N, CA, C and O of each residue as an XYZ file, in Angstrom:
660
protein
N       5.226      4.919     39.170
C       5.073      3.769     38.289
C       6.366      2.964     38.333
O       7.459      3.520     38.224
N       6.234      1.687     38.490
C       7.386      0.805     38.599
C       7.906      0.448     37.210
O       7.190      0.521     36.212
N       9.190      0.055     37.184
C       9.833     -0.282     35.910
C       9.083     -1.399     35.188
O       8.952     -1.368     33.964
N       8.593     -2.379     35.935
C       7.863     -3.490     35.315
C       6.568     -2.989     34.662
O       6.213     -3.433     33.569
N       5.864     -2.068     35.327
C       4.639     -1.499     34.760
C       4.940     -0.705     33.494
O       4.189     -0.754     32.521
N       6.052      0.028     33.524
C       6.456      0.798     32.342
C       6.762     -0.148     31.190
O       6.341      0.088     30.058
N       7.494     -1.221     31.479
C       7.831     -2.190     30.428
C       6.573     -2.818     29.851
O       6.476     -3.006     28.638
N       5.592     -3.151     30.718
C       4.332     -3.714     30.240
C       3.583     -2.719     29.355
O       2.992     -3.100     28.345
N       3.611     -1.439     29.742
C       2.975     -0.394     28.931
C       3.649     -0.285     27.565
O       2.979     -0.180     26.538
N       4.968     -0.312     27.564
C       5.715     -0.225     26.303
C       5.405     -1.429     25.418
O       5.205     -1.278     24.213
N       5.364     -2.617     26.005
C       5.033     -3.821     25.233
C       3.625     -3.724     24.650
O       3.399     -4.090     23.497
N       2.676     -3.229     25.455
C       1.299     -3.073     24.978
C       1.249     -2.099     23.799
O       0.577     -2.360     22.801
N       1.967     -0.972     23.918
C       1.971      0.025     22.848
C       2.609     -0.549     21.590
O       2.132     -0.303     20.482
N       3.687     -1.314     21.757
C       4.350     -1.921     20.597
C       3.407     -2.864     19.863
O       3.387     -2.887     18.632
N       2.625     -3.643     20.609
C       1.685     -4.580     19.991
C       0.494     -3.870     19.375
O      -0.120     -4.391     18.444
N       0.152     -2.675     19.885
C      -1.019     -1.953     19.385
C      -0.759     -1.301     18.036
O      -1.705     -0.999     17.308
N       0.507     -1.077     17.686
C       0.824     -0.456     16.402
C       0.935      1.057     16.479
O       1.186      1.693     15.455
N       0.759      1.658     17.646
C       0.894      3.101     17.782
C       2.358      3.488     17.632
O       3.245      2.730     18.024
N       2.616      4.664     17.067
C       3.985      5.121     16.872
C       4.418      6.134     17.924
O       5.613      6.323     18.149
N       3.438      6.796     18.579
C       3.794      7.820     19.552
C       2.711      7.903     20.616
O       1.525      7.969     20.297
N       3.118      7.898     21.882
C       2.188      8.029     22.995
C       2.851      8.879     24.071
O       4.011      8.648     24.414
N       2.127      9.859     24.607
C       2.596     10.674     25.716
C       1.603     10.538     26.858
O       0.402     10.724     26.666
N       2.102     10.214     28.046
C       1.265     10.098     29.237
C       1.904     10.956     30.315
O       3.099     10.845     30.585
N       1.084     11.825     30.936
C       1.615     12.685     31.986
C       0.635     12.713     33.149
O      -0.558     12.952     32.962
N       1.148     12.466     34.353
C       0.363     12.568     35.573
C       1.125     13.466     36.535
O       2.195     13.975     36.200
N       0.585     13.661     37.716
C       1.273     14.465     38.712
C       2.569     13.796     39.152
O       3.521     14.477     39.532
N       2.613     12.467     39.103
C       3.758     11.716     39.591
C       4.845     11.484     38.549
O       6.025     11.425     38.892
N       4.468     11.352     37.296
C       5.455     11.030     36.278
C       5.014     11.514     34.902
O       3.867     11.907     34.686
N       5.971     11.468     33.985
C       5.735     11.803     32.580
C       6.454     10.748     31.762
O       7.635     10.480     31.984
N       5.739     10.145     30.811
C       6.353      9.122     29.968
C       6.012      9.418     28.517
O       4.887      9.792     28.186
N       6.999      9.242     27.673
C       6.829      9.456     26.244
C       7.362      8.224     25.516
O       8.497      7.802     25.742
N       6.537      7.653     24.643
C       6.941      6.491     23.866
C       6.844      6.873     22.402
O       5.784      7.269     21.917
N       7.963      6.749     21.707
C       8.005      7.076     20.281
C       8.860      6.027     19.611
O       9.931      5.670     20.100
N       8.369      5.532     18.475
C       9.135      4.491     17.798
C       9.001      4.624     16.298
O       8.054      5.215     15.779
N       9.973      4.059     15.626
C       9.904      3.891     14.181
C       9.095      2.619     13.957
O       9.392      1.601     14.583
N       8.073      2.638     13.079
C       7.225      1.463     12.920
C       7.978      0.188     12.545
O       7.488     -0.911     12.801
N       9.154      0.316     11.945
C       9.897     -0.852     11.491
C      10.908     -1.344     12.517
O      11.597     -2.334     12.273
N      11.011     -0.668     13.668
C      12.006     -1.048     14.652
C      11.343     -1.430     15.959
O      10.216     -1.022     16.238
N      12.050     -2.220     16.761
C      11.542     -2.632     18.068
C      11.788     -1.512     19.073
O      12.675     -0.678     18.892
N      10.985     -1.511     20.133
C      11.108     -0.514     21.191
C      12.052     -1.031     22.259
O      12.060     -2.221     22.577
N      12.851     -0.120     22.812
C      13.670     -0.491     23.959
C      13.446      0.541     25.051
O      13.050      1.674     24.779
N      13.701      0.142     26.283
C      13.448      0.979     27.445
C      14.697      1.763     27.795
O      15.790      1.198     27.858
N      14.543      3.081     28.026
C      15.652      3.946     28.402
C      15.215      4.754     29.614
O      14.103      5.281     29.628
N      16.056      4.863     30.621
C      15.734      5.684     31.801
C      16.613      6.916     31.745
O      17.827      6.817     31.573
N      15.977      8.113     31.894
C      16.703      9.364     31.715
C      16.326     10.360     32.797
O      15.192     10.838     32.808
N      17.218     10.686     33.691
C      17.090     11.711     34.739
C      15.704     11.772     35.378
O      15.071     12.827     35.406
N      15.247     10.651     35.880
C      13.983     10.641     36.600
C      12.773     10.456     35.710
O      11.749      9.953     36.171
N      12.857     10.842     34.461
C      11.734     10.661     33.543
C      11.977      9.403     32.731
O      13.105      9.137     32.314
N      10.948      8.643     32.508
C      11.083      7.399     31.759
C      10.725      7.648     30.304
O       9.733      8.315     30.012
N      11.511      7.129     29.411
C      11.268      7.283     27.976
C      11.458      5.942     27.297
O      12.249      5.113     27.746
N      10.741      5.738     26.233
C      10.990      4.584     25.381
C      11.402      5.142     24.041
O      10.764      6.056     23.518
N      12.458      4.600     23.486
C      12.949      5.139     22.230
C      13.347      4.009     21.312
O      13.748      2.933     21.756
N      13.229      4.270     20.037
C      13.663      3.283     19.060
C      15.179      3.314     19.012
O      15.778      4.373     19.199
N      15.812      2.180     18.766
C      17.265      2.182     18.665
C      17.700      3.013     17.464
O      16.941      3.203     16.513
N      18.927      3.501     17.527
C      19.437      4.316     16.438
C      19.469      3.510     15.153
O      19.728      2.306     15.164
N      19.205      4.180     14.056
C      19.204      3.508     12.767
C      20.623      3.088     12.420
O      21.572      3.813     12.717
N      20.778      1.935     11.801
C      22.130      1.497     11.427
C      22.705      2.423     10.368
O      21.974      3.055      9.606
N      24.037      2.489     10.338
C      24.692      3.323      9.337
C      24.416      2.761      7.949
O      24.398      1.543      7.766
N      24.201      3.634      6.969
C      23.908      3.141      5.631
C      25.123      2.463      5.018
O      26.267      2.847      5.262
N      24.844      1.451      4.218
C      25.914      0.773      3.509
C      26.362      1.646      2.339
O      25.636      2.566      1.964
N      27.533      1.391      1.749
C      27.991      2.205      0.627
C      26.992      2.212     -0.532
O      26.874      3.219     -1.230
N      26.268      1.104     -0.750
C      25.289      1.079     -1.835
C      24.132      2.026     -1.539
O      23.568      2.615     -2.462
N      23.767      2.183     -0.258
C      22.648      3.042      0.114
C      23.043      4.511      0.111
O      22.165      5.373      0.115
N      24.344      4.828      0.104
C      24.783      6.217      0.145
C      24.417      6.959     -1.131
O      24.114      8.150     -1.074
N      24.436      6.299     -2.272
C      24.115      6.965     -3.528
C      22.675      7.458     -3.569
O      22.471      8.617     -3.930
N      21.645      6.656     -3.222
C      20.287      7.183     -3.209
C      20.115      8.307     -2.193
O      19.320      9.217     -2.430
N      20.827      8.277     -1.078
C      20.714      9.336     -0.090
C      21.235     10.648     -0.662
O      20.679     11.711     -0.384
N      22.301     10.579     -1.462
C      22.832     11.783     -2.077
C      21.830     12.370     -3.062
O      21.741     13.591     -3.189
N      21.081     11.534     -3.756
C      20.068     12.007     -4.691
C      18.907     12.637     -3.926
O      18.310     13.602     -4.405
N      18.578     12.115     -2.755
C      17.453     12.621     -1.966
C      17.772     13.949     -1.300
O      16.850     14.702     -0.984
N      19.039     14.266     -1.075
C      19.408     15.506     -0.390
C      18.891     16.757     -1.095
O      18.343     17.625     -0.416
N      19.031     16.906     -2.432
C      18.468     18.092     -3.076
C      16.946     18.158     -2.922
O      16.387     19.249     -2.811
N      16.282     17.019     -2.914
C      14.827     17.018     -2.755
C      14.450     17.529     -1.374
O      13.456     18.242     -1.229
N      15.234     17.171     -0.348
C      14.966     17.664      0.995
C      15.188     19.167      1.071
O      14.419     19.866      1.731
N      16.215     19.675      0.414
C      16.474     21.114      0.409
C      15.333     21.849     -0.283
O      14.932     22.926      0.158
N      14.812     21.282     -1.351
C      13.698     21.913     -2.062
C      12.435     21.903     -1.208
O      11.640     22.841     -1.264
N      12.247     20.861     -0.427
C      11.071     20.774      0.438
C      11.163     21.765      1.588
O      10.133     22.211      2.092
N      12.367     22.120      2.015
C      12.535     23.055      3.120
C      12.207     24.488      2.702
O      11.788     25.284      3.542
N      12.384     24.832      1.443
C      12.116     26.189      0.970
C      10.648     26.586      1.147
O      10.394     27.683      1.646
N       9.655     25.750      0.762
C       8.270     26.140      0.962
C       7.907     26.269      2.440
O       6.965     26.987      2.775
N       8.614     25.606      3.311
C       8.310     25.699      4.741
C       8.469     27.133      5.224
O       7.731     27.572      6.106
N       9.430     27.875      4.654
C       9.605     29.274      5.024
C       8.402     30.095      4.590
O       7.962     30.980      5.325
N       7.862     29.819      3.408
C       6.665     30.518      2.930
C       5.480     30.197      3.835
O       4.669     31.073      4.133
N       5.379     28.944      4.271
C       4.233     28.490      5.048
C       4.335     28.896      6.518
O       3.396     28.659      7.278
N       5.438     29.495      6.936
C       5.592     29.848      8.341
C       4.610     30.927      8.771
O       4.332     31.057      9.963
N       4.079     31.701      7.838
C       3.105     32.738      8.201
C       1.712     32.152      8.414
O       0.816     32.853      8.885
N       1.516     30.881      8.075
C       0.226     30.231      8.223
C       0.135     29.514      9.567
O       1.145     29.131     10.157
N      -1.091     29.344     10.030
C      -1.345     28.624     11.276
C      -1.814     27.217     10.913
O      -2.708     27.054     10.082
N      -1.222     26.216     11.526
C      -1.611     24.827     11.281
C      -2.708     24.428     12.256
O      -2.589     24.649     13.461
N      -3.769     23.844     11.734
C      -4.795     23.246     12.576
C      -4.420     21.778     12.675
O      -4.321     21.080     11.665
N      -4.211     21.312     13.914
C      -3.681     19.967     14.133
C      -4.741     19.018     14.673
O      -5.732     19.435     15.272
N      -4.507     17.740     14.447
C      -5.427     16.698     14.918
C      -5.353     16.611     16.445
O      -4.264     16.474     17.003
N      -6.498     16.691     17.119
C      -6.496     16.593     18.575
C      -6.508     15.147     19.075
O      -6.502     14.904     20.281
N      -6.523     14.181     18.136
C      -6.596     12.770     18.516
C      -6.122     11.894     17.363
O      -5.941     12.365     16.240
N      -5.929     10.640     17.653
C      -5.604      9.646     16.639
C      -6.918      9.143     16.053
O      -7.885      8.942     16.789
N      -6.967      8.940     14.751
C      -8.180      8.409     14.137
C      -8.116      8.478     12.626
O      -7.037      8.546     12.038
N      -9.292      8.461     12.002
C      -9.404      8.549     10.551
C     -10.019      9.898     10.198
O     -11.075     10.264     10.713
N      -9.351     10.628      9.317
C      -9.740     11.984      8.918
C     -10.781     11.931      7.801
O     -10.600     11.228      6.806
N     -11.871     12.679      7.974
C     -12.892     12.800      6.927
C     -13.195     14.274      6.698
O     -13.355     15.035      7.652
N     -13.273     14.673      5.444
C     -13.554     16.068      5.096
C     -15.039     16.382      5.093
O     -15.411     17.555      5.086
N     -15.916     15.352      5.097
C     -17.369     15.553      5.088
C     -18.005     14.551      6.047
O     -17.372     13.577      6.454
N     -19.266     14.804      6.401
C     -19.945     13.917      7.346
C     -20.429     12.629      6.702
O     -20.800     11.689      7.405
N     -20.430     12.571      5.381
C     -20.824     11.364      4.661
C     -20.397     11.456      3.213
O     -20.007     12.529      2.754
N     -20.462     10.340      2.474
C     -20.015     10.338      1.077
C     -20.794     11.311      0.188
O     -20.230     11.878     -0.748
N     -22.057     11.504      0.470
C     -22.891     12.396     -0.341
C     -22.980     13.800      0.241
O     -23.559     14.685     -0.389
N     -22.423     14.025      1.420
C     -22.505     15.325      2.093
C     -21.459     16.284      1.547
O     -20.421     15.852      1.046
N     -21.725     17.582      1.639
C     -20.723     18.565      1.185
C     -19.513     18.581      2.116
O     -19.617     18.274      3.304
N     -18.380     18.940      1.555
C     -17.127     19.025      2.317
C     -17.220     20.210      3.276
O     -17.721     21.274      2.910
N     -16.737     20.024      4.501
C     -16.798     21.082      5.507
C     -15.974     22.302      5.115
O     -16.451     23.430      5.239
N     -14.734     22.097      4.640
C     -13.839     23.212      4.349
C     -12.937     22.881      3.168
O     -12.242     21.865      3.166
N     -12.957     23.751      2.167
C     -12.114     23.616      0.984
C     -11.028     24.685      0.993
O     -11.111     25.658      1.743
N     -10.018     24.502      0.163
C      -8.990     25.521     -0.007
C      -9.669     26.783     -0.532
O     -10.462     26.727     -1.472
N      -9.351     27.918      0.082
C      -9.931     29.195     -0.308
C     -11.136     29.594      0.535
O     -11.574     30.743      0.480
N     -11.676     28.663      1.312
C     -12.826     28.978      2.166
C     -12.381     29.804      3.364
O     -11.294     29.606      3.907
N     -13.243     30.735      3.765
C     -13.041     31.487      4.999
C     -13.662     30.676      6.128
O     -14.811     30.246      6.032
N     -12.903     30.471      7.193
C     -13.419     29.746      8.359
C     -13.350     30.650      9.575
O     -12.498     31.533      9.667
N     -14.256     30.414     10.497
C     -14.276     31.161     11.745
C     -13.882     30.231     12.888
O     -14.076     29.019     12.803
N     -13.332     30.797     13.949
C     -12.970     30.022     15.122
C     -14.226     29.323     15.639
O     -15.264     29.957     15.831
N     -14.125     28.007     15.863
C     -15.259     27.229     16.344
C     -16.075     26.571     15.248
O     -16.969     25.777     15.542
N     -15.790     26.881     13.989
C     -16.509     26.278     12.857
C     -15.995     24.855     12.619
O     -14.788     24.620     12.659
N     -16.899     23.910     12.374
C     -16.511     22.530     12.091
C     -15.818     22.492     10.725
O     -16.355     22.978      9.729
N     -14.609     21.902     10.697
C     -13.846     21.847      9.450
C     -13.577     20.423      8.965
O     -13.201     20.218      7.810
N     -13.772     19.431      9.857
C     -13.574     18.035      9.475
C     -14.104     17.137     10.575
O     -14.590     17.607     11.604
N     -14.003     15.835     10.342
C     -14.390     14.834     11.338
C     -13.229     13.865     11.485
O     -12.584     13.500     10.502
N     -12.967     13.451     12.722
C     -12.003     12.384     12.961
C     -12.751     11.256     13.657
O     -13.331     11.434     14.728
N     -12.721     10.091     13.019
C     -13.357      8.908     13.589
C     -12.335      8.189     14.458
O     -11.227      7.875     14.023
N     -12.735      7.941     15.692
C     -11.881      7.196     16.616
C     -12.765      6.206     17.363
O     -13.687      6.602     18.078
N     -12.483      4.927     17.196
C     -13.227      3.859     17.872
C     -14.730      3.952     17.587
O     -15.550      3.872     18.501
N     -15.071      4.118     16.334
C     -16.458      4.164     15.860
C     -17.222      5.401     16.338
O     -18.445      5.457     16.205
N     -16.521      6.389     16.891
C     -17.133      7.657     17.268
C     -16.649      8.723     16.298
O     -15.455      8.828     16.019
N     -17.594      9.516     15.785
C     -17.263     10.564     14.837
C     -17.184     11.884     15.589
O     -18.196     12.387     16.075
N     -15.981     12.444     15.684
C     -15.723     13.665     16.438
C     -15.577     14.843     15.494
O     -14.692     14.849     14.638
N     -16.446     15.849     15.643
C     -16.350     17.050     14.820
C     -15.172     17.874     15.319
O     -15.059     18.160     16.511
N     -14.300     18.251     14.397
C     -13.124     19.045     14.738
C     -13.396     20.481     14.311
O     -13.729     20.752     13.157
N     -13.248     21.389     15.262
C     -13.527     22.804     15.011
C     -12.227     23.558     14.768
O     -11.170     23.192     15.281
N     -12.328     24.623     13.970
C     -11.176     25.471     13.702
C     -10.768     26.196     14.975
O     -11.614     26.668     15.735
N      -9.477     26.276     15.193
C      -8.943     26.973     16.354
C      -8.652     28.436     16.042
O      -8.303     29.210     16.934
N      -8.798     28.811     14.769
C      -8.432     30.152     14.333
C      -9.356     30.581     13.189
O      -9.862     29.742     12.443
N      -9.568     31.881     13.061
C     -10.331     32.406     11.928
C      -9.348     32.760     10.814
O      -8.234     33.212     11.080
N      -9.767     32.553      9.574
C      -8.913     32.877      8.441
C      -9.319     32.121      7.202
O     -10.415     31.568      7.116
N      -8.404     32.107      6.233
C      -8.653     31.473      4.937
C      -7.825     30.194      4.835
O      -6.620     30.206      5.087
N      -8.470     29.099      4.467
C      -7.756     27.823      4.310
C      -6.909     27.902      3.043
O      -7.420     28.151      1.951
N      -5.599     27.683      3.211
C      -4.690     27.743      2.068
C      -4.235     26.361      1.619
O      -3.792     26.190      0.483
N      -4.343     25.360      2.517
C      -3.899     24.026      2.126
C      -4.531     22.976      3.029
O      -4.621     23.153      4.244
N      -4.970     21.871      2.411
C      -5.435     20.697      3.144
C      -4.275     19.713      3.098
O      -3.839     19.317      2.017
N      -3.774     19.315      4.264
C      -2.552     18.520      4.336
C      -2.779     17.014      4.402
O      -1.821     16.243      4.343
N      -4.046     16.583      4.526
C      -4.354     15.165      4.690
C      -5.419     14.768      3.674
O      -6.364     15.519      3.434
N      -5.266     13.598      3.084
C      -6.262     13.068      2.157
C      -7.473     12.556      2.924
O      -7.346     12.103      4.062
N      -8.638     12.626      2.305
C      -9.867     12.121      2.907
C      -9.731     10.633      3.210
O      -9.131      9.885      2.439
N     -10.289     10.219      4.329
C     -10.309      8.819      4.789
C      -8.908      8.283      5.098
O      -8.672      7.077      5.021
N      -7.979      9.179      5.448
C      -6.619      8.773      5.805
C      -6.469      8.722      7.319
O      -7.109      9.496      8.032
N      -5.630      7.816      7.816
C      -5.365      7.811      9.254
C      -4.511      9.013      9.634
O      -3.634      9.424      8.875
N      -4.771      9.579     10.818
C      -3.986     10.704     11.315
C      -3.493     10.393     12.718
O      -4.125      9.636     13.455
N      -2.376     10.974     13.076
C      -1.776     10.847     14.396
C      -2.156     12.061     15.238
O      -2.576     13.091     14.712
N      -2.004     11.924     16.536
C      -2.218     13.058     17.434
C      -1.244     14.172     17.075
O      -0.060     13.913     16.856
N      -1.724     15.397     17.013
C      -0.939     16.603     16.759
C      -0.416     16.703     15.325
O       0.469     17.513     15.048
N      -0.949     15.893     14.416
C      -0.556     15.964     13.008
C      -1.273     17.147     12.355
O      -2.486     17.282     12.519
N      -0.560     18.009     11.617
C      -1.211     19.132     10.942
C      -2.222     18.641      9.901
O      -1.922     17.758      9.098
N      -3.422     19.228      9.926
C      -4.489     18.866      8.989
C      -4.709     19.938      7.933
O      -4.865     19.634      6.750
N      -4.721     21.189      8.365
C      -4.975     22.323      7.482
C      -3.967     23.420      7.767
O      -3.455     23.531      8.881
N      -3.677     24.244      6.738
C      -2.945     25.470      6.936
C      -3.917     26.614      6.704
O      -4.632     26.634      5.702
N      -3.946     27.584      7.645
C      -4.883     28.696      7.584
C      -4.096     29.994      7.602
O      -3.173     30.163      8.398
N      -4.473     30.918      6.709
C      -3.897     32.262      6.685
C      -4.773     33.132      7.591
O      -5.892     33.477      7.213
N      -4.282     33.489      8.777
C      -5.116     34.239      9.712
C      -5.319     35.702      9.339
O      -6.151     36.368      9.955
N      -4.591     36.228      8.353
C      -4.711     37.649      8.017
C      -5.963     37.980      7.242
O      -6.187     39.141      6.897
């Protein structure tokens, strides 16, 4: 892939509103990741092409005070992650809109506390007007639903936490 083609791809992705795209072929591997509020720039790195958002500017002295207040909240959020490490995350296999049921009047596929089996439908992700049934990759008990109904999801975003024991 030529540099001009890569730049055109990056421009297309920037205009599409996507935040992360990975493309891999036999010839090349490209990863585009950006902060939604920043512009994309092209970076060439050891044979592999990457697009990356520019580094965030250093915070001003006025912004340092709220960051100091947020630090304890981040430490508190990290503590439950250790508890959740024994759980298996079921992740979104595609970008789309997450739905917990097949329709507004239909029962929810999987609730917290439900036992699920590998291959059981646990949600739907709508992508380009197609409703894709998402199956559990693991058997176990659902301990947490990580996404609200009718919310947009990214590729590889955790949807459920399952206790496989």
